[in-house]
Biopython code that builds the backbone (N, CA, C, O; Angstrom):
import numpy as np
from Bio.PDB.StructureBuilder import StructureBuilder

atoms = [
    (1, "MET", "N", (56.300, 6.259, -29.651)),
    (1, "MET", "CA", (56.594, 4.862, -29.628)),
    (1, "MET", "C", (55.499, 4.167, -28.811)),
    (1, "MET", "O", (55.040, 4.688, -27.794)),
    (2, "LYS", "N", (55.100, 3.005, -29.267)),
    (2, "LYS", "CA", (54.103, 2.206, -28.526)),
    (2, "LYS", "C", (54.814, 1.461, -27.394)),
    (2, "LYS", "O", (56.015, 1.194, -27.444)),
    (3, "CYS", "N", (54.020, 1.140, -26.379)),
    (3, "CYS", "CA", (54.556, 0.470, -25.209)),
    (3, "CYS", "C", (55.124, -0.923, -25.582)),
    (3, "CYS", "O", (56.119, -1.352, -24.998)),
    (4, "GLU", "N", (54.520, -1.605, -26.519)),
    (4, "GLU", "CA", (55.023, -2.867, -26.948)),
    (4, "GLU", "C", (56.477, -2.746, -27.495)),
    (4, "GLU", "O", (57.354, -3.552, -27.182)),
    (5, "GLU", "N", (56.671, -1.735, -28.294)),
    (5, "GLU", "CA", (58.039, -1.522, -28.821)),
    (5, "GLU", "C", (58.996, -1.132, -27.697)),
    (5, "GLU", "O", (60.154, -1.549, -27.696)),
    (6, "ALA", "N", (58.530, -0.356, -26.763)),
    (6, "ALA", "CA", (59.359, 0.051, -25.624)),
    (6, "ALA", "C", (59.758, -1.167, -24.821)),
    (6, "ALA", "O", (60.910, -1.266, -24.401)),
    (7, "GLY", "N", (58.865, -2.081, -24.597)),
    (7, "GLY", "CA", (59.178, -3.310, -23.900)),
    (7, "GLY", "C", (60.238, -4.124, -24.571)),
    (7, "GLY", "O", (61.133, -4.673, -23.929)),
    (8, "HIS", "N", (60.121, -4.199, -25.925)),
    (8, "HIS", "CA", (61.096, -4.962, -26.722)),
    (8, "HIS", "C", (62.446, -4.246, -26.587)),
    (8, "HIS", "O", (63.465, -4.903, -26.372)),
    (9, "LEU", "N", (62.473, -2.910, -26.710)),
    (9, "LEU", "CA", (63.710, -2.161, -26.585)),
    (9, "LEU", "C", (64.352, -2.297, -25.194)),
    (9, "LEU", "O", (65.575, -2.358, -25.067)),
    (10, "CYS", "N", (63.524, -2.343, -24.183)),
    (10, "CYS", "CA", (63.962, -2.534, -22.823)),
    (10, "CYS", "C", (64.729, -3.858, -22.710)),
    (10, "CYS", "O", (65.813, -3.910, -22.130)),
    (11, "ASP", "N", (64.159, -4.909, -23.263)),
    (11, "ASP", "CA", (64.824, -6.205, -23.288)),
    (11, "ASP", "C", (66.167, -6.184, -24.052)),
    (11, "ASP", "O", (67.177, -6.716, -23.592)),
    (12, "ARG", "N", (66.131, -5.562, -25.213)),
    (12, "ARG", "CA", (67.351, -5.493, -26.046)),
    (12, "ARG", "C", (68.436, -4.653, -25.325)),
    (12, "ARG", "O", (69.617, -5.002, -25.346)),
    (13, "SER", "N", (68.026, -3.586, -24.713)),
    (13, "SER", "CA", (68.961, -2.720, -23.995)),
    (13, "SER", "C", (69.608, -3.478, -22.831)),
    (13, "SER", "O", (70.813, -3.380, -22.600)),
    (14, "GLN", "N", (68.794, -4.221, -22.118)),
    (14, "GLN", "CA", (69.280, -4.974, -20.970)),
    (14, "GLN", "C", (70.379, -6.005, -21.366)),
    (14, "GLN", "O", (71.314, -6.255, -20.606)),
    (15, "TYR", "N", (70.231, -6.585, -22.569)),
    (15, "TYR", "CA", (71.222, -7.580, -23.041)),
    (15, "TYR", "C", (72.276, -6.963, -23.930)),
    (15, "TYR", "O", (72.986, -7.667, -24.648)),
    (16, "LYS", "N", (72.377, -5.647, -23.881)),
    (16, "LYS", "CA", (73.400, -4.901, -24.660)),
    (16, "LYS", "C", (73.285, -5.086, -26.185)),
    (16, "LYS", "O", (74.279, -5.100, -26.910)),
    (17, "GLU", "N", (72.018, -5.228, -26.638)),
    (17, "GLU", "CA", (71.771, -5.403, -28.050)),
    (17, "GLU", "C", (71.159, -4.177, -28.716)),
    (17, "GLU", "O", (70.985, -4.150, -29.934)),
    (18, "ALA", "N", (70.838, -3.174, -27.925)),
    (18, "ALA", "CA", (70.173, -1.941, -28.462)),
    (18, "ALA", "C", (71.212, -0.941, -28.881)),
    (18, "ALA", "O", (72.279, -0.828, -28.278)),
    (19, "SER", "N", (70.881, -0.221, -29.922)),
    (19, "SER", "CA", (71.790, 0.849, -30.453)),
    (19, "SER", "C", (71.588, 2.102, -29.542)),
    (19, "SER", "O", (70.670, 2.183, -28.726)),
    (20, "PHE", "N", (72.477, 3.024, -29.743)),
    (20, "PHE", "CA", (72.397, 4.304, -29.023)),
    (20, "PHE", "C", (71.015, 4.981, -29.266)),
    (20, "PHE", "O", (70.388, 5.463, -28.323)),
    (21, "TRP", "N", (70.576, 5.008, -30.476)),
    (21, "TRP", "CA", (69.315, 5.668, -30.809)),
    (21, "TRP", "C", (68.109, 4.917, -30.231)),
    (21, "TRP", "O", (67.123, 5.550, -29.853)),
    (22, "GLU", "N", (68.167, 3.616, -30.157)),
    (22, "GLU", "CA", (67.110, 2.832, -29.543)),
    (22, "GLU", "C", (67.045, 3.136, -28.018)),
    (22, "GLU", "O", (65.975, 3.332, -27.440)),
    (23, "LYS", "N", (68.224, 3.162, -27.422)),
    (23, "LYS", "CA", (68.236, 3.509, -25.960)),
    (23, "LYS", "C", (67.717, 4.904, -25.747)),
    (23, "LYS", "O", (66.985, 5.143, -24.787)),
    (24, "LEU", "N", (68.064, 5.830, -26.601)),
    (24, "LEU", "CA", (67.560, 7.194, -26.462)),
    (24, "LEU", "C", (66.060, 7.284, -26.571)),
    (24, "LEU", "O", (65.406, 7.947, -25.766)),
    (25, "LYS", "N", (65.506, 6.605, -27.583)),
    (25, "LYS", "CA", (64.063, 6.529, -27.776)),
    (25, "LYS", "C", (63.365, 5.891, -26.576)),
    (25, "LYS", "O", (62.317, 6.361, -26.133)),
    (26, "LEU", "N", (63.949, 4.833, -26.066)),
    (26, "LEU", "CA", (63.399, 4.159, -24.888)),
    (26, "LEU", "C", (63.365, 5.100, -23.670)),
    (26, "LEU", "O", (62.359, 5.183, -22.965)),
    (27, "ASN", "N", (64.481, 5.804, -23.440)),
    (27, "ASN", "CA", (64.529, 6.682, -22.290)),
    (27, "ASN", "C", (63.537, 7.866, -22.409)),
    (27, "ASN", "O", (62.984, 8.315, -21.405)),
    (28, "ILE", "N", (63.329, 8.341, -23.590)),
    (28, "ILE", "CA", (62.311, 9.409, -23.793)),
    (28, "ILE", "C", (60.947, 8.859, -23.478)),
    (28, "ILE", "O", (60.133, 9.537, -22.850)),
    (29, "HIS", "N", (60.671, 7.596, -23.920)),
    (29, "HIS", "CA", (59.358, 6.953, -23.683)),
    (29, "HIS", "C", (59.164, 6.791, -22.186)),
    (29, "HIS", "O", (58.082, 7.029, -21.649)),
    (30, "LEU", "N", (60.245, 6.377, -21.524)),
    (30, "LEU", "CA", (60.158, 6.113, -20.056)),
    (30, "LEU", "C", (59.894, 7.354, -19.274)),
    (30, "LEU", "O", (59.374, 7.269, -18.162)),
    (31, "LEU", "N", (60.230, 8.523, -19.803)),
    (31, "LEU", "CA", (59.967, 9.772, -19.085)),
    (31, "LEU", "C", (58.457, 9.974, -18.880)),
    (31, "LEU", "O", (58.048, 10.501, -17.845)),
    (32, "TYR", "N", (57.662, 9.582, -19.802)),
    (32, "TYR", "CA", (56.225, 9.845, -19.678)),
    (32, "TYR", "C", (55.339, 8.630, -19.498)),
    (32, "TYR", "O", (54.127, 8.771, -19.334)),
    (33, "CYS", "N", (55.927, 7.418, -19.525)),
    (33, "CYS", "CA", (55.087, 6.221, -19.419)),
    (33, "CYS", "C", (55.414, 5.458, -18.130)),
    (33, "CYS", "O", (56.447, 4.795, -18.030)),
    (34, "SER", "N", (54.531, 5.563, -17.165)),
    (34, "SER", "CA", (54.808, 4.896, -15.877)),
    (34, "SER", "C", (54.718, 3.382, -15.966)),
    (34, "SER", "O", (55.402, 2.672, -15.229)),
    (35, "ALA", "N", (53.879, 2.886, -16.862)),
    (35, "ALA", "CA", (53.731, 1.420, -17.014)),
    (35, "ALA", "C", (55.049, 0.813, -17.546)),
    (35, "ALA", "O", (55.472, -0.243, -17.076)),
    (36, "CYS", "N", (55.680, 1.459, -18.497)),
    (36, "CYS", "CA", (56.937, 0.978, -19.035)),
    (36, "CYS", "C", (58.071, 1.149, -18.045)),
    (36, "CYS", "O", (58.989, 0.331, -17.998)),
    (37, "ARG", "N", (58.011, 2.198, -17.263)),
    (37, "ARG", "CA", (59.042, 2.385, -16.184)),
    (37, "ARG", "C", (58.928, 1.238, -15.197)),
    (37, "ARG", "O", (59.947, 0.712, -14.748)),
    (38, "ALA", "N", (57.741, 0.848, -14.856)),
    (38, "ALA", "CA", (57.521, -0.276, -13.929)),
    (38, "ALA", "C", (58.026, -1.570, -14.550)),
    (38, "ALA", "O", (58.690, -2.366, -13.887)),
    (39, "TYR", "N", (57.710, -1.778, -15.827)),
    (39, "TYR", "CA", (58.170, -3.007, -16.534)),
    (39, "TYR", "C", (59.678, -3.048, -16.511)),
    (39, "TYR", "O", (60.255, -4.088, -16.193)),
    (40, "THR", "N", (60.353, -1.927, -16.843)),
    (40, "THR", "CA", (61.810, -1.840, -16.871)),
    (40, "THR", "C", (62.371, -2.183, -15.490)),
    (40, "THR", "O", (63.304, -2.977, -15.376)),
    (41, "LYS", "N", (61.810, -1.593, -14.459)),
    (41, "LYS", "CA", (62.272, -1.822, -13.084)),
    (41, "LYS", "C", (62.167, -3.302, -12.699)),
    (41, "LYS", "O", (63.103, -3.871, -12.137)),
    (42, "ASN", "N", (61.021, -3.918, -13.005)),
    (42, "ASN", "CA", (60.799, -5.328, -12.677)),
    (42, "ASN", "C", (61.690, -6.221, -13.534)),
    (42, "ASN", "O", (62.177, -7.246, -13.057)),
    (43, "ASN", "N", (61.908, -5.848, -14.784)),
    (43, "ASN", "CA", (62.769, -6.604, -15.688)),
    (43, "ASN", "C", (64.191, -6.640, -15.148)),
    (43, "ASN", "O", (64.836, -7.688, -15.190)),
    (44, "ILE", "N", (64.689, -5.529, -14.649)),
    (44, "ILE", "CA", (66.041, -5.459, -14.099)),
    (44, "ILE", "C", (66.119, -6.311, -12.842)),
    (44, "ILE", "O", (67.089, -7.043, -12.649)),
    (45, "LYS", "N", (65.113, -6.224, -11.990)),
    (45, "LYS", "CA", (65.075, -7.040, -10.741)),
    (45, "LYS", "C", (65.159, -8.512, -11.080)),
    (45, "LYS", "O", (65.962, -9.243, -10.499)),
    (46, "LEU", "N", (64.326, -8.956, -12.026)),
    (46, "LEU", "CA", (64.276, -10.360, -12.423)),
    (46, "LEU", "C", (65.614, -10.818, -12.961)),
    (46, "LEU", "O", (66.095, -11.893, -12.605)),
    (47, "SER", "N", (66.199, -10.036, -13.790)),
    (47, "SER", "CA", (67.538, -10.410, -14.359)),
    (47, "SER", "C", (68.578, -10.540, -13.262)),
    (47, "SER", "O", (69.381, -11.473, -13.276)),
    (48, "ASN", "N", (68.571, -9.615, -12.314)),
    (48, "ASN", "CA", (69.496, -9.652, -11.187)),
    (48, "ASN", "C", (69.303, -10.902, -10.348)),
    (48, "ASN", "O", (70.289, -11.470, -9.877)),
    (49, "VAL", "N", (68.069, -11.355, -10.142)),
    (49, "VAL", "CA", (67.791, -12.548, -9.369)),
    (49, "VAL", "C", (68.349, -13.746, -10.100)),
    (49, "VAL", "O", (68.941, -14.632, -9.484)),
    (50, "PHE", "N", (68.164, -13.783, -11.419)),
    (50, "PHE", "CA", (68.713, -14.936, -12.157)),
    (50, "PHE", "C", (70.252, -14.940, -12.154)),
    (50, "PHE", "O", (70.860, -16.008, -12.074)),
    (51, "LYS", "N", (70.863, -13.803, -12.237)),
    (51, "LYS", "CA", (72.332, -13.722, -12.169)),
    (51, "LYS", "C", (72.876, -14.214, -10.856)),
    (51, "LYS", "O", (73.897, -14.900, -10.812)),
    (52, "LYS", "N", (72.188, -13.862, -9.775)),
    (52, "LYS", "CA", (72.629, -14.216, -8.451)),
    (52, "LYS", "C", (72.294, -15.659, -8.066)),
    (52, "LYS", "O", (72.885, -16.200, -7.132)),
    (53, "SER", "N", (71.365, -16.278, -8.765)),
    (53, "SER", "CA", (70.857, -17.589, -8.362)),
    (53, "SER", "C", (71.800, -18.771, -8.679)),
    (53, "SER", "O", (71.646, -19.857, -8.119)),
    (54, "ASN", "N", (72.755, -18.554, -9.563)),
    (54, "ASN", "CA", (73.690, -19.559, -9.928)),
    (54, "ASN", "C", (73.002, -20.828, -10.369)),
    (54, "ASN", "O", (73.361, -21.915, -9.915)),
    (55, "LEU", "N", (72.025, -20.715, -11.241)),
    (55, "LEU", "CA", (71.261, -21.839, -11.730)),
    (55, "LEU", "C", (72.137, -22.816, -12.579)),
    (55, "LEU", "O", (73.035, -22.397, -13.310)),
    (56, "LYS", "N", (71.852, -24.049, -12.455)),
    (56, "LYS", "CA", (72.483, -25.069, -13.293)),
    (56, "LYS", "C", (71.410, -25.748, -14.138)),
    (56, "LYS", "O", (70.274, -25.930, -13.702)),
    (57, "THR", "N", (71.796, -26.115, -15.349)),
    (57, "THR", "CA", (70.845, -26.812, -16.214)),
    (57, "THR", "C", (71.256, -28.233, -16.390)),
    (57, "THR", "O", (72.436, -28.565, -16.282)),
    (58, "MET", "N", (70.305, -29.076, -16.659)),
    (58, "MET", "CA", (70.539, -30.487, -16.876)),
    (58, "MET", "C", (71.147, -30.707, -18.255)),
    (58, "MET", "O", (70.659, -30.139, -19.232)),
    (59, "PRO", "N", (72.183, -31.503, -18.362)),
    (59, "PRO", "CA", (72.790, -31.775, -19.682)),
    (59, "PRO", "C", (71.754, -32.400, -20.637)),
    (59, "PRO", "O", (70.837, -33.095, -20.201)),
    (60, "LEU", "N", (71.911, -32.150, -21.899)),
    (60, "LEU", "CA", (70.934, -32.614, -22.921)),
    (60, "LEU", "C", (70.763, -34.093, -22.895)),
    (60, "LEU", "O", (69.638, -34.575, -23.022)),
    (61, "ASN", "N", (71.823, -34.845, -22.735)),
    (61, "ASN", "CA", (71.741, -36.339, -22.729)),
    (61, "ASN", "C", (70.919, -36.797, -21.508)),
    (61, "ASN", "O", (70.141, -37.742, -21.638)),
    (62, "ASP", "N", (71.055, -36.190, -20.373)),
    (62, "ASP", "CA", (70.259, -36.523, -19.217)),
    (62, "ASP", "C", (68.780, -36.196, -19.435)),
    (62, "ASP", "O", (67.901, -36.935, -18.992)),
    (63, "LYS", "N", (68.521, -35.102, -20.111)),
    (63, "LYS", "CA", (67.109, -34.732, -20.421)),
    (63, "LYS", "C", (66.465, -35.807, -21.318)),
    (63, "LYS", "O", (65.333, -36.224, -21.078)),
    (64, "LYS", "N", (67.194, -36.246, -22.347)),
    (64, "LYS", "CA", (66.704, -37.235, -23.247)),
    (64, "LYS", "C", (66.433, -38.572, -22.497)),
    (64, "LYS", "O", (65.420, -39.229, -22.737)),
    (65, "ASP", "N", (67.332, -38.945, -21.612)),
    (65, "ASP", "CA", (67.197, -40.204, -20.853)),
    (65, "ASP", "C", (65.943, -40.090, -19.949)),
    (65, "ASP", "O", (65.129, -41.010, -19.873)),
    (66, "LEU", "N", (65.824, -38.964, -19.289)),
    (66, "LEU", "CA", (64.701, -38.756, -18.388)),
    (66, "LEU", "C", (63.388, -38.779, -19.136)),
    (66, "LEU", "O", (62.410, -39.355, -18.660)),
    (67, "LYS", "N", (63.355, -38.146, -20.325)),
    (67, "LYS", "CA", (62.160, -38.174, -21.129)),
    (67, "LYS", "C", (61.758, -39.544, -21.533)),
    (67, "LYS", "O", (60.573, -39.879, -21.530)),
    (68, "GLU", "N", (62.728, -40.353, -21.885)),
    (68, "GLU", "CA", (62.462, -41.732, -22.284)),
    (68, "GLU", "C", (61.921, -42.530, -21.109)),
    (68, "GLU", "O", (60.966, -43.291, -21.270)),
    (69, "ILE", "N", (62.494, -42.374, -19.969)),
    (69, "ILE", "CA", (61.995, -43.070, -18.769)),
    (69, "ILE", "C", (60.553, -42.665, -18.460)),
    (69, "ILE", "O", (59.730, -43.520, -18.133)),
    (70, "ILE", "N", (60.244, -41.397, -18.559)),
    (70, "ILE", "CA", (58.886, -40.921, -18.284)),
    (70, "ILE", "C", (57.900, -41.526, -19.296)),
    (70, "ILE", "O", (56.812, -41.962, -18.920)),
    (71, "HIS", "N", (58.283, -41.551, -20.571)),
    (71, "HIS", "CA", (57.408, -42.176, -21.572)),
    (71, "HIS", "C", (57.178, -43.634, -21.328)),
    (71, "HIS", "O", (56.069, -44.137, -21.507)),
    (72, "GLN", "N", (58.233, -44.326, -20.916)),
    (72, "GLN", "CA", (58.113, -45.794, -20.585)),
    (72, "GLN", "C", (57.204, -45.996, -19.434)),
    (72, "GLN", "O", (56.387, -46.915, -19.461)),
    (73, "GLU", "N", (57.299, -45.171, -18.397)),
    (73, "GLU", "CA", (56.481, -45.304, -17.239)),
    (73, "GLU", "C", (55.011, -44.942, -17.514)),
    (73, "GLU", "O", (54.096, -45.524, -16.932)),
    (74, "MET", "N", (54.817, -44.009, -18.378)),
    (74, "MET", "CA", (53.447, -43.588, -18.717)),
    (74, "MET", "C", (52.733, -44.621, -19.604)),
    (74, "MET", "O", (51.506, -44.724, -19.572)),
    (75, "SER", "N", (53.476, -45.356, -20.366)),
    (75, "SER", "CA", (52.893, -46.369, -21.254)),
    (75, "SER", "C", (52.576, -47.698, -20.585)),
    (75, "SER", "O", (52.016, -48.604, -21.200)),
    (76, "LYS", "N", (52.945, -47.795, -19.315)),
    (76, "LYS", "CA", (52.663, -49.070, -18.544)),
    (76, "LYS", "C", (51.176, -49.177, -18.209)),
    (76, "LYS", "O", (50.753, -50.149, -17.583)),
]
sb = StructureBuilder()
sb.init_structure("model")
sb.init_model(0)
sb.init_chain("A")
sb.init_seg("    ")
for serial, (resi, resn, name, xyz) in enumerate(atoms, 1):
    if name == "N":
        sb.init_residue(resn, " ", resi, " ")
    sb.init_atom(name, np.array(xyz, "f"), 0.0, 1.0, " ", f" {name:<3s}", serial, name[0])
structure = sb.get_structure()
């Protein structure tokens, strides 16, 4: 398996979208590829930070209003 595919499988596995066989192939690849092991480790850390951060997003209507205000100000 190429590292690019392993990275994709790592992402799918993390979001519970990978099949049993995909997870097995990924774990075999991780046994001998230190770069992909590091990617997996960092990916898990990043996901945990986002889960703990309790981020809030701006509602879509507010985004549209803000975008309109910015365009008006830039056109002055």
